[in-house]
C-alpha positions in Angstrom: 0.1 164.8 -226.5 2.0 163.2 -223.9 1.2 159.8 -223.6 -0.6 158.8 -220.3 1.6 157.1 -217.3 0.1 153.8 -216.7 2.1 152.1 -212.9 2.1 150.4 -210.0 3.4 150.7 -206.8 4.6 148.2 -204.2 6.8 149.4 -202.1 9.5 146.6 -200.3 11.5 145.3 -203.4 12.9 142.7 -202.4 9.2 141.1 -200.4 8.9 141.5 -204.7 11.5 140.0 -206.3 12.3 141.7 -210.0 8.6 143.8 -209.9 10.8 147.3 -210.5 11.0 145.3 -214.6 7.4 143.7 -214.3 6.4 147.5 -213.6 8.5 148.9 -216.0 7.3 147.1 -218.9 4.1 146.8 -217.8 4.0 150.3 -218.1 5.7 150.5 -222.2 3.1 147.7 -223.4 -0.1 149.2 -221.4 0.0 152.5 -223.6 0.0 150.4 -227.2 -2.7 148.2 -225.4 -4.9 151.1 -224.0 -3.9 154.1 -224.1 -6.2 155.1 -227.1 -9.0 153.6 -226.0 -9.2 156.5 -222.9 -11.0 159.4 -223.2 -8.3 162.1 -223.3 -10.7 165.3 -222.3 -11.2 163.9 -218.6 -7.0 164.6 -218.7 -5.5 162.1 -217.3 -2.3 162.3 -217.0 -1.6 158.8 -214.1 -3.6 155.9 -214.0 -1.8 153.8 -210.7 -2.6 151.1 -208.3 -1.4 150.9 -204.9 -0.3 147.8 -203.1 -1.6 147.1 -199.1 -0.1 144.8 -197.2 -3.2 145.6 -194.7 -6.8 145.6 -196.7 -8.8 142.4 -196.7 -10.3 143.6 -200.1 -9.8 146.3 -202.9 -10.5 149.9 -201.9 -12.8 149.9 -204.9 -15.6 151.9 -202.8 -12.9 154.1 -202.5 -11.9 154.5 -206.1 -15.5 154.7 -207.2 -15.7 158.0 -204.5 -13.1 159.7 -206.0 -13.5 159.0 -209.2 -16.2 158.3 -210.5 -18.9 160.4 -212.8 -15.8 163.0 -211.2 -13.0 165.2 -213.4 -9.9 164.1 -212.2 -7.9 165.3 -209.8 -4.2 166.7 -211.2 -4.6 164.0 -213.4 -4.0 160.6 -211.5 -6.4 157.9 -211.6 -5.5 155.6 -208.4 -6.5 152.5 -206.6 -5.7 150.9 -203.8 -5.3 147.1 -203.7 -5.5 144.3 -201.7 -2.0 142.2 -200.6 -2.0 141.0 -198.3 -2.7 137.1 -199.4 -0.3 136.9 -202.3 3.5 135.5 -202.1 5.1 136.9 -205.4 8.9 136.0 -205.3 6.1 132.1 -205.2 4.1 132.7 -208.2 5.1 131.5 -211.2 5.4 134.8 -214.0 2.6 134.0 -215.2 0.7 133.9 -212.1 3.0 137.6 -211.4 1.0 138.0 -214.8 -2.4 137.3 -214.0 -1.9 139.0 -210.4 -1.0 142.6 -212.3 -3.5 141.6 -215.1 -6.2 141.7 -212.6 -5.6 144.3 -210.5 -5.8 146.4 -214.1 -10.0 144.9 -215.0 -10.7 146.0 -211.2 -9.5 150.0 -211.3 -11.4 149.1 -215.1 -14.6 147.8 -214.1 -14.7 150.7 -211.2 -13.9 153.2 -214.0 -17.8 154.8 -214.5 -18.7 154.9 -219.2 -17.1 158.7 -220.0 -13.7 157.4 -219.0 -14.0 155.6 -222.6 -13.8 155.7 -226.0 -14.6 152.8 -226.7 -17.0 150.7 -224.3 -15.5 149.9 -221.2 -15.7 145.7 -222.7 -12.3 146.3 -225.3 -10.0 147.4 -222.3 -10.1 144.4 -220.4 -10.4 142.4 -223.6 -6.8 144.3 -224.8 -6.6 143.4 -220.4 -6.7 139.8 -221.2 -4.4 140.1 -224.7 -2.0 141.2 -222.8 -2.4 138.9 -220.2 -1.6 135.4 -223.2 1.1 137.2 -224.9 4.8 137.5 -223.5 5.7 139.8 -222.4 8.5 142.0 -224.2 9.0 145.1 -226.6 11.4 146.2 -229.1 11.3 149.8 -229.6 13.4 151.6 -232.5 15.5 154.1 -230.1 16.4 156.8 -232.6 14.0 157.4 -236.4 17.9 158.6 -238.1 19.5 155.7 -238.9 24.1 154.2 -237.8 25.8 154.5 -241.1 29.2 152.7 -240.4 31.7 151.0 -242.4 30.0 150.8 -245.5 26.6 149.3 -243.6 23.2 150.8 -241.9 21.9 149.7 -238.7 19.2 150.8 -236.2 19.7 151.7 -232.1 17.3 149.4 -230.5 16.5 148.6 -226.7 14.9 144.9 -226.8 13.0 144.4 -223.0 12.0 142.2 -221.4 11.0 140.6 -217.8 14.7 139.4 -217.2 16.3 141.9 -218.6 17.1 144.6 -221.3 19.5 144.8 -224.3 20.7 148.1 -226.0 21.7 147.1 -229.5 22.3 147.4 -233.3 20.8 146.1 -235.9 22.1 145.5 -238.9 19.5 146.5 -241.6 21.7 144.0 -244.5 21.8 140.5 -242.6 19.5 141.3 -239.9 22.3 140.4 -237.2 23.0 141.5 -233.2 25.1 143.3 -231.7 24.6 143.4 -228.3 26.6 147.0 -226.7 25.1 147.0 -223.0 23.1 144.9 -220.9 20.2 146.0 -217.9 19.2 143.1 -216.0 17.3 145.6 -213.8 14.8 146.3 -216.4 13.7 149.4 -213.8 16.8 151.0 -214.8 16.6 151.6 -218.4 13.7 154.7 -217.9 16.6 157.1 -216.9 19.7 155.9 -217.7 19.2 154.6 -221.3 16.8 158.0 -222.1 19.0 158.9 -224.7 18.1 162.3 -226.6 21.1 161.2 -229.7 24.0 159.8 -230.6 27.4 160.2 -232.4 29.7 158.8 -234.4 34.0 159.6 -234.7 36.1 156.5 -235.7 34.9 153.9 -234.3 33.3 155.1 -231.2 29.5 155.3 -231.5 28.7 157.9 -228.4 24.8 158.1 -226.7 24.0 160.6 -225.0 21.4 161.6 -222.4 18.9 162.7 -221.5 18.7 163.2 -218.0 22.0 165.9 -217.3 23.6 164.6 -214.6 24.4 160.9 -216.6 27.5 160.6 -218.5 26.9 159.8 -221.7 26.8 155.7 -223.3 30.2 155.2 -225.4 30.8 152.1 -227.3 33.7 150.8 -229.3 31.8 149.8 -232.5 35.1 148.0 -234.2 35.6 145.8 -231.5 32.2 145.3 -230.6 31.4 144.3 -234.1 34.8 142.5 -234.7 34.3 140.0 -232.4 30.6 139.0 -232.6 31.8 138.5 -236.6 34.5 136.6 -236.6 
């Protein structure tokens, strides 16, 4: 079963600095925090909210009109939220997290009970826990391990709001070897959507699922030797 897509649309990336990075990381974190608490029989595929500079308050009335105890049309649940009185770029990191979590709370608080497998309060509590946590996530990209020079490595993506790092983690000592960094974290959803890897000599090749993107290649001799010297 596919994951539910938890996302939001803020529009202007200039008005909302790093908003794509926050969106990408929260999309990942919401899956483990919220997904299993929702009723998949509602056939939800995407839950989102859209920023509006015109609304004085969140459009709860429209949310209830479209979704409360109703069939979800084409899998989408959407709430228009007010961003009229928010200066995103002036907010601290915690302030930005607070704003986003509050909007998610508004959305879930105003859905009917048939959307949930648990009491709605458990979803709200999970969001509150997420608010307190450091927004960081390390994912194993492949179950298969990389064998190189008698050592075993995992290929991982370490993601935070500031940066995403594609790296090798050596099993024998836990040392990290950075292959590539992505300052625009949102780009990893396409640019680092890898389906396979292969090793030829010292060259590691990661094949992208997106057919029009070329594979990524890395000289492991140079990367590992330079870091361990």
